[in-house]
N, C-alpha and C positions, 0 to 999 in steps of 0.2 A: 495450626501454625499461622502466625500473623503475616498478612500481606504487606508489601512495601507501602502501599497507599491507603491502608486501613485508616478510616477517619476522615479521608478527603472526600468532599462532596462536589460533584460537577453538575451544573445545570446546562443541559445540552439542547440547543435549539437548531442544530445542524441537520441536514438532510442528504439523501442520496448515498455518496460513497466517501469522499475525502473527510468530511467532518465526522460521520459515524465511525470511520476507521480510526480517527484520533481518539474518540471516547471508548472505542473497543479496546485499544491498547491500555488506556487508563483503567478500564473495568477489569481486565485480566490481571492488572497489577494491584487490584483490591479497592479501587475507588468506587464510591456509590454514584452511579450515573443516573441522573433523573432526566429522562428524555421527554421533551415537550413536543406533542404532536397535535395535528389538526383533529378536532372531534369527528368521529365517524370513520373516515377513510384512513386517517393517520397520515404519516409523511409519505411523499411520493415514492420513496424507495421500496415501499411495500408492494407496489404494483410491478416491480421489475422482475421478470421471470427468468427461467421457468419456475413453476410453482409445485409444491407438494401440499395439496389442500390450500389453506390460507397462507402458507409460508413461502415467500419468494426466496430464491437462492441468494440474491444480494443482501436482502434484509437479514436473513438468517445468519449469514456469514459475519455481518458487521455489527449486529445489535444484540449478540448474546450477553446475558448477565446484566442487562440494564433494567431500569424501572421506567414505565411509560405513564405519563400524565397527559390527559387530553384537555387543552385549554385553547380558546379562540383568541389569539393575540390581536385580531382585528377589532375586538371589542375592548372597551376601557377596563371592564372588570377582569378580563383575561390577562391583559397587560399588567394590571395592578397585582394580580395573583403571581405572575411570573416574577415581578420585582420583589414581592414579599418573600418568595421562595429563594430568590437570589441572595437575600440578606442572610440566609442560613448556609450558603455555599462558599466554597473556596475558589471555584473556577466557573466562569460563564463562557460558554463556547457557542459561537454563531457563525454561519456562512451565508448571511444575507448578501444580496447583490449590492454594489456600492451605493451608499446613501439610504438604503432601506431600513437599517437598524434605527437610524434617527427618526425616520418617518413613523416607525412603530413605537417610538419612545423607549427603545431598548438599546440605545447606544451606550458607549462607555461612560459618559457623564451621568446618564440616568441610573445605570446599574451601580456605579461607584458611589452615588449619593446614598444608596442603601447599605453598601458595605465598602468602606474606603480601601481595605486591603485585598479586595478580590482580584484574582487574575482574570483579565478580560481577554479572551483569545478569539481573534477574528481570522477566518479562513476565506479566501476569495479566489477568483479566477486570475485577475491581473494585478493584484496588490492593492494597498490602501490608498494610493495616490497615483498621479500621472494622468496622461490623456485618455487612457483606456480603462480606468478603474471601474467605470460603470457598465462596461460592455459585458454581455453574457458570454460565458465560456465553459467548455467541458473538456474532459481529458483529451479526446482526439483533436479538438480545435487547438488546444495549447501544444500538443505534440507537433502540429503543423507550424504554429507560430514560432516555437523555440528551436526549430530545426531538426527535431528528432526524426520526423518523417523523411527528411532529406537524406538521412544516412541509414534508413531502415528498409529492408526488402532486398530484392536482387537486381535493382536497377531497371526494372520493367517500365512500361509506359506510364503507369500511375504510382505515386508514392503510397506506401502502406503504413498503417499505424502499428505500434506494438500490440501483440495479441493479448496482453494484460494491461490493466489500467495503471500504468506505471506512475503517472503524474498524480492521479487521485490517491493511490496508496502511498506514494512517496511523500506527498504533501501532508497526508495524515500522520506519517512518521515524524516529519519535521515539526508539525504543530505539537504533537505529543512531547517531543524533545524540548521545544520551547516552553511548554507549560511546566514540565518537570524542572527546567532550569529556573523559571520564574518562582516556582514554589520553594526551591532551595534558597534563592536570593531573599525571598520574603522571610524565610526562617532566620536568616542572618540580620536583616534590616527592619523587618516588620512592615515593609512596604509592598503594596500590590502594584502590578504594572500591566501594560498591554502587550500582548504577543500577536504578531501578524505573520501569516504565511500565505503563499499563493501558488497555484499551479504554474503560473508563468515563471516565478523565481525558481521553483523546483526544476522546471525544464531547462532553464539556463544553467543551473548548477550541474544537472546531469550531463549537459553538453560540454563540460569543462575540457575534456581531452580534444574533442572535435573543434572547439573554438581555438585552442592552441595549435592544433594541426593546421588550421587555415592561416594562422599568423606565422608559423614556422615554415610551412611548406610553400606558402604563397598561392595555394589553390584550395578549393573546397573539397573535403572528402566526399567520395562517392559511396552509394549503397554497396555493401559488400556481401549481402546475403548472410550466410553464416561465417564468412571469412572475416579477417581482421586487417586493418591498414598497417599495423605495426609488427605483426608476427606471421610466419608461414613455416610449415603448413598449419592452418588453424581453420577448422570448419567441419561441416558434416559431409560424410562420404557414404555412398550407397554400398552396403554389404549385400550379400545374397538374399537377405530376408528383411531389409529395412535399413534405416540410416543410423550411422554411428558418428559421434562427434569426437574429434581429437583436438588437443591444444598443445602446441610446441612453442615454448618461450625461450629456449636457449639452444645453442649449437650442440651441447652435450645431450640434451633431450632428443634432438633430431637424430643424432647418431644412434641412440637407443631405439628410436622408431625404425630406422632403416634395418637394424639388426632383427627387430621383431618381425618385420615384413619380409625378411630374407633378401633385402636389397641394400646390403651394407656398402656397396660401391657408390651409392648416391651421396653418402656423407663426404666423399672426396671429389665429387663432381664439381667442377669450377662454377657451375651455375647455382649450386646449392650449398656451397661450403659454409657460408655465413648467413645469418638471418637476413641481412640487407639484400644479399644476392637472392635468397629464396623469395623474399617479398617481390623483388623486381622480376623474378621468373616464375611467379605463382602459376600461371596457366600451364606451363610445361610440367611443373611439378605435380599439379593437380591431375593432369592427364595420366601420368605414371601411377600415382597413388590410387586413382579411381579404378584402374585396371586390376590392381592387386586386391583392393578391398572387395571387389565384386566376386572374388573367387570363393569366399566362405561366409557363413552366417555371422551375425553379430556376436553370438555367444563365443564362437571361436576367437574372434578378434579381441573381445574383452579379456578372455583368459590369456591370450598371447601378449597383449599390450600391458596388462597388469603385471605379468611375470617380468617384463622389462621396465617397469616403473614409468610407463607412458600414460599421461592423463587422457582418459577416454570415458565415454559413457554412451549407451544407446539413447536415441531420441525417443522419449516415452510419451504416451498419451495419458490423460487424466486417470483412466481406469488402471493403468499400470503403475502410476505414482501412488494411488491409493493402497496398492498391495506391495509396494516396494519394501525390500528387506531393511533398508536403512531408515525408512519412515517408521517401520515397526520397532526397530531397535531404539530409536530416539523417542518413541511414543509421541510422534509429532501430530498425530491425528487423535482427537478425543471424541468419544461418542456422546452426543447430546440429545436428550429427549425433546421432541417437538410435541406440544400439547395437541392431541387429536390425530397425530400422525406417527409413522414409524420414525425411529431415531435417525440421526444423520451424523456423519463424521466431519468435524470441523478442525482446521489447522490451529494448533496452539501457537502462542507467541514464540518466535524463534530466538528466545532468550533463556538462559539457564542461570538460576540463582541458588547458591548452596544453602542459604538460610531461609530465604523468603521466596519460594518458587511462584511464578505466575500461574494462575489457575483460571480456567473458564468458569465463571461464577454461576452459570445456569443457562436456561433456554432464553430465546428472545421473548420480549413481552407482547401481550396483546395490546391493542390500542386502548390507552387509558386505564390499563389494569391496576395501576397504583395511584390513581388520582386522589382518591379519598385519603389513603395513608399518608401521602406526601403533604397534602394540605393540612392534615392534622398535625404532622410534625412541624409545619411552619406556623402553627398557632391559630389556624382558622377554626371558628366555632362550627358546630353542626349546622345551624341555620345558614351560615355563610357558605359552607360547602354545598349544601342543597341548592342554594341560589346559583352558585357557579355551575353546578352540574345540570341545572335546567337550561342554562344559556347555550 
């Protein structure tokens, strides 16, 4: 079955998380991803643990189904090889710090000189311009800068970051979306263009509601833990054997909750009759609900709440997610063989296509595993390949 991006070639010079997440999406959609790595140790993401043999968790998750070539772009011969390969590709992806691409001679002008209609995708921390575009930045740093950490956690002494790399992964998704849009536009016009995305811009976008909250309410939103500034009750409660999360978004849903808990009188209590009143009186409501939820285990409450059509789920740990019944039903995890090690379960793209499904294309590559093959495809002679491999 043909994949959506069959025939699309991507030259990927990105490292760590956000850039590789971009090319992972494109790989699962069928694109041929040629990953350029440092000879010997490969890209820095390979060192990020924990490890199973030579395979790190981050690298394995984000680099499945790609081809690796090892070229030293600090050397003129390596840079020239990269540009030659770029002339055979549809997309050039990089996440160099501001100005570094030009220093390496791999900026948009240099790449486009080799292929005028290429999509040049640049992913950065702070964006392609402005006073901070050259500053170093990582997911947690940008969570702080864009305000995400100010609304995350339970309002304790120190702010906390999200437990997952939301800005890295989110920026990877935006970049992939931009590349797909640019490829579609090129199909119409024949023109290649530049695509820019950054962790900073992703963070500001993710803060949309909270930025409007500040403008509408006149005060900054505070960390809510698992609670919500706009709805109540909404959050995690301690059952007899662990935490369960509930979400109530309407007065009708609240009435169903009170019936499920055997507390139907709460729906007519003046403190809780409407959502605005419940938000205003959340501490009192939480105290009542906490006492009820503590009486029984999560399985009891899940069954009772499901019967009353109340949104709820237990707070699960990774081992529980791996064995989750819905994960199994959707076949969301796919077993991938790791050369030299036992296989691992990797999440598939959370996308369904009726005609051209996304498929994990294979295991992650070893450093430089495909250097010779890719150089041959780009028209290099055997003596030229041997010379490059010696450098």
